[in-house]
C-alpha positions as a printed NumPy array, in Angstrom:
array([[  0.171,   0.254,   0.064],
       [  1.2  ,   3.475,  -0.832],
       [  1.692,   5.881,   1.96 ],
       [ -0.452,   8.971,   1.082],
       [  2.656,  11.399,   1.417],
       [  4.56 ,   9.752,  -1.516],
       [  4.699,  12.189,  -4.093],
       [  2.492,  11.744,  -7.753],
       [  4.175,   9.391, -10.264],
       [  4.844,  12.41 , -12.973],
       [  6.867,  13.377,  -9.734],
       [  9.158,  10.389,  -9.605],
       [  9.549,   9.373, -12.897],
       [ 12.516,  11.771, -14.838],
       [ 10.24 ,  12.64 , -17.862],
       [  8.422,  15.125, -18.95 ],
       [  4.891,  14.752, -21.194],
       [  4.315,  13.706, -23.303],
       [  6.779,  10.76 , -22.864],
       [  5.049,   9.997, -19.101],
       [  3.308,   6.847, -20.221],
       [  2.148,   5.428, -16.822],
       [ -0.725,   6.987, -15.398],
       [ -0.851,   5.563, -11.025],
       [  1.415,   4.448,  -8.223],
       [ -0.608,   1.459,  -6.723],
       [  1.854,   0.219,  -4.641],
       [  5.495,   0.167,  -4.255],
       [  8.106,  -1.514,  -1.629],
       [ 11.536,  -2.126,  -1.473],
       [ 11.64 ,  -4.68 ,  -4.314],
       [  8.619,  -4.491,  -6.188],
       [  5.935,  -1.6  ,  -8.009],
       [  3.024,  -1.557,  -9.205],
       [  1.197,   0.817, -11.809],
       [ -1.531,   1.388, -14.285],
       [ -1.878,   2.631, -17.765],
       [ -5.03 ,   3.967, -18.943],
       [ -4.758,   3.536, -22.66 ],
       [ -6.524,   6.894, -24.238],
       [ -6.223,   8.608, -27.584],
       [ -3.658,  11.194, -25.605],
       [ -1.017,   8.386, -25.403],
       [  1.885,   9.09 , -27.448],
       [  1.721,   5.94 , -29.356],
       [ -1.975,   5.775, -30.167],
       [ -2.96 ,   4.997, -33.435],
       [ -6.064,   6.463, -34.333],
       [ -6.953,   4.279, -37.163],
       [ -6.771,   1.454, -34.911],
       [ -7.601,   2.734, -31.739],
       [ -4.993,   1.011, -29.835],
       [ -1.839,   1.339, -28.854],
       [  0.648,  -1.122, -30.359],
       [  1.676,  -4.238, -27.5  ],
       [  5.682,  -3.436, -28.279],
       [  5.221,  -0.246, -26.231],
       [  4.352,  -2.611, -23.18 ],
       [  8.629,  -2.86 , -22.556],
       [  7.627,   1.196, -21.862],
       [  4.964,   0.745, -19.63 ],
       [  7.431,  -1.49 , -17.417],
       [ 10.494,   0.533, -17.89 ],
       [  8.592,   3.724, -16.631],
       [  7.139,   1.555, -14.041],
       [ 11.014,   0.736, -12.891],
       [ 11.734,   4.385, -12.892],
       [  9.216,   5.408, -10.735],
       [ 10.489,   2.727,  -8.131],
       [ 13.757,   3.967,  -9.058],
       [ 13.032,   7.682,  -8.151],
       [ 10.345,   5.802,  -4.732],
       [ 13.763,   4.568,  -3.899],
       [ 15.468,   8.024,  -4.452],
       [ 12.605,   9.688,  -2.567],
       [ 12.791,   7.141,   0.64 ],
       [ 16.616,   8.893,   1.091],
       [ 15.831,  12.473,   0.218],
       [ 16.961,  12.487,  -3.293],
       [ 15.348,  13.396,  -6.4  ],
       [ 14.749,  10.977,  -9.164],
       [ 18.025,   9.986, -11.137],
       [ 18.386,   9.584, -15.058],
       [ 18.449,   5.616, -16.079],
       [ 19.088,   4.019, -19.06 ],
       [ 16.682,   1.075, -20.923],
       [ 19.535,  -1.525, -21.492],
       [ 17.477,  -4.634, -23.054],
       [ 14.779,  -6.811, -22.508],
       [ 14.407, -10.447, -22.604],
       [ 11.804, -12.544, -23.465],
       [  9.321,  -9.596, -24.24 ],
       [  6.088, -11.835, -24.743],
       [  2.347, -10.519, -25.663],
       [ -0.647, -12.28 , -25.73 ],
       [ -2.186,  -9.575, -28.259],
       [ -0.641,  -7.355, -30.966],
       [ -2.701,  -3.944, -29.311],
       [ -3.949,  -2.701, -26.14 ],
       [ -7.306,  -1.201, -27.098],
       [ -8.59 ,   2.342, -26.03 ],
       [-10.409,   2.679, -22.773],
       [ -8.251,  -0.517, -21.27 ],
       [ -6.505,  -0.111, -17.427],
       [ -3.431,  -2.151, -17.674],
       [ -1.637,  -3.278, -14.315],
       [  2.066,  -3.536, -14.401],
       [  4.6  ,  -5.528, -11.632],
       [  7.539,  -5.088, -11.451],
       [  9.704,  -7.273,  -9.577],
       [ 13.638,  -6.702,  -8.367],
       [ 15.556, -10.339,  -9.182],
       [ 18.782,  -9.092,  -8.44 ],
       [ 20.366,  -4.978,  -7.981],
       [ 24.591,  -4.367,  -7.821],
       [ 26.461,  -1.123,  -8.543],
       [ 23.404,   1.126, -10.205],
       [ 22.438,  -2.511, -12.504],
       [ 19.333,  -3.861, -11.916],
       [ 17.357,  -6.642, -13.422],
       [ 13.466,  -7.427, -12.798],
       [ 10.897,  -9.546, -14.339],
       [  8.022,  -7.228, -15.612],
       [  4.322,  -8.307, -16.316],
       [  1.376,  -6.579, -17.589],
       [ -2.187,  -7.829, -16.623],
       [ -5.702,  -6.406, -18.221],
       [ -8.807,  -7.68 , -15.719],
       [ -6.557,  -9.989, -13.706],
       [ -5.188, -11.872, -16.814],
       [ -1.443, -11.516, -17.94 ],
       [ -1.458, -10.216, -21.438],
       [  2.476,  -9.407, -21.431],
       [  5.65 , -10.243, -19.463],
       [  9.82 ,  -9.383, -20.107],
       [ 12.776,  -9.242, -17.624],
       [ 14.177,  -5.856, -18.021],
       [ 17.92 ,  -4.547, -17.503],
       [ 18.197,  -1.414, -16.506],
       [ 21.223,   0.944, -15.337],
       [ 21.376,   4.091, -13.177],
       [ 24.726,   5.15 , -12.987],
       [ 26.138,   7.676,  -9.996],
       [ 26.344,  11.027, -10.629],
       [ 29.607,  10.464, -11.294],
       [ 29.067,   8.171, -14.193],
       [ 26.501,  10.3  , -15.521],
       [ 28.854,  13.165, -15.825],
       [ 31.899,  10.794, -17.328],
       [ 29.113,   9.526, -19.663],
       [ 28.264,  12.808, -20.754],
       [ 31.408,  14.184, -21.014],
       [ 31.105,  16.875, -18.435],
       [ 34.04 ,  17.426, -15.471],
       [ 33.61 ,  15.417, -12.4  ],
       [ 31.468,  15.824,  -9.769],
       [ 31.653,  13.905,  -6.233],
       [ 28.463,  11.703,  -5.494],
       [ 28.525,  13.177,  -1.916],
       [ 27.022,  16.282,  -3.196]])
């Protein structure tokens, strides 16, 4: 169950509209997160002709859920959400080709392992309690020093 003092999901994800695709934080803990996505016509990936969002966008729903988990972990430490990188996915499997308009998807991500900013999550998307997509995602959240090095900027201390 989420605490009422936890910031809204858009404050936990280091994205700006219209790239914020996850709508609600349902539950979050040290090892997991549950979010929801409403398939609406204002979704960046919505196809007007088919009135759907392609199911491959489910990977981004999962990735943003993981970003919200990471943002929550930072928030608990009094820090702001950090930029993270989706390094890859394994075995993304979807039961359908599209997510129809006006459906609500439940996204669950469970941390499998985490070490030095690298993490693996087992993810699942459900619709009305039935699994419609799943994958294992690999992500990386660099330290401030690593991020500055990656961007070719002068080094800074991670303690600031």
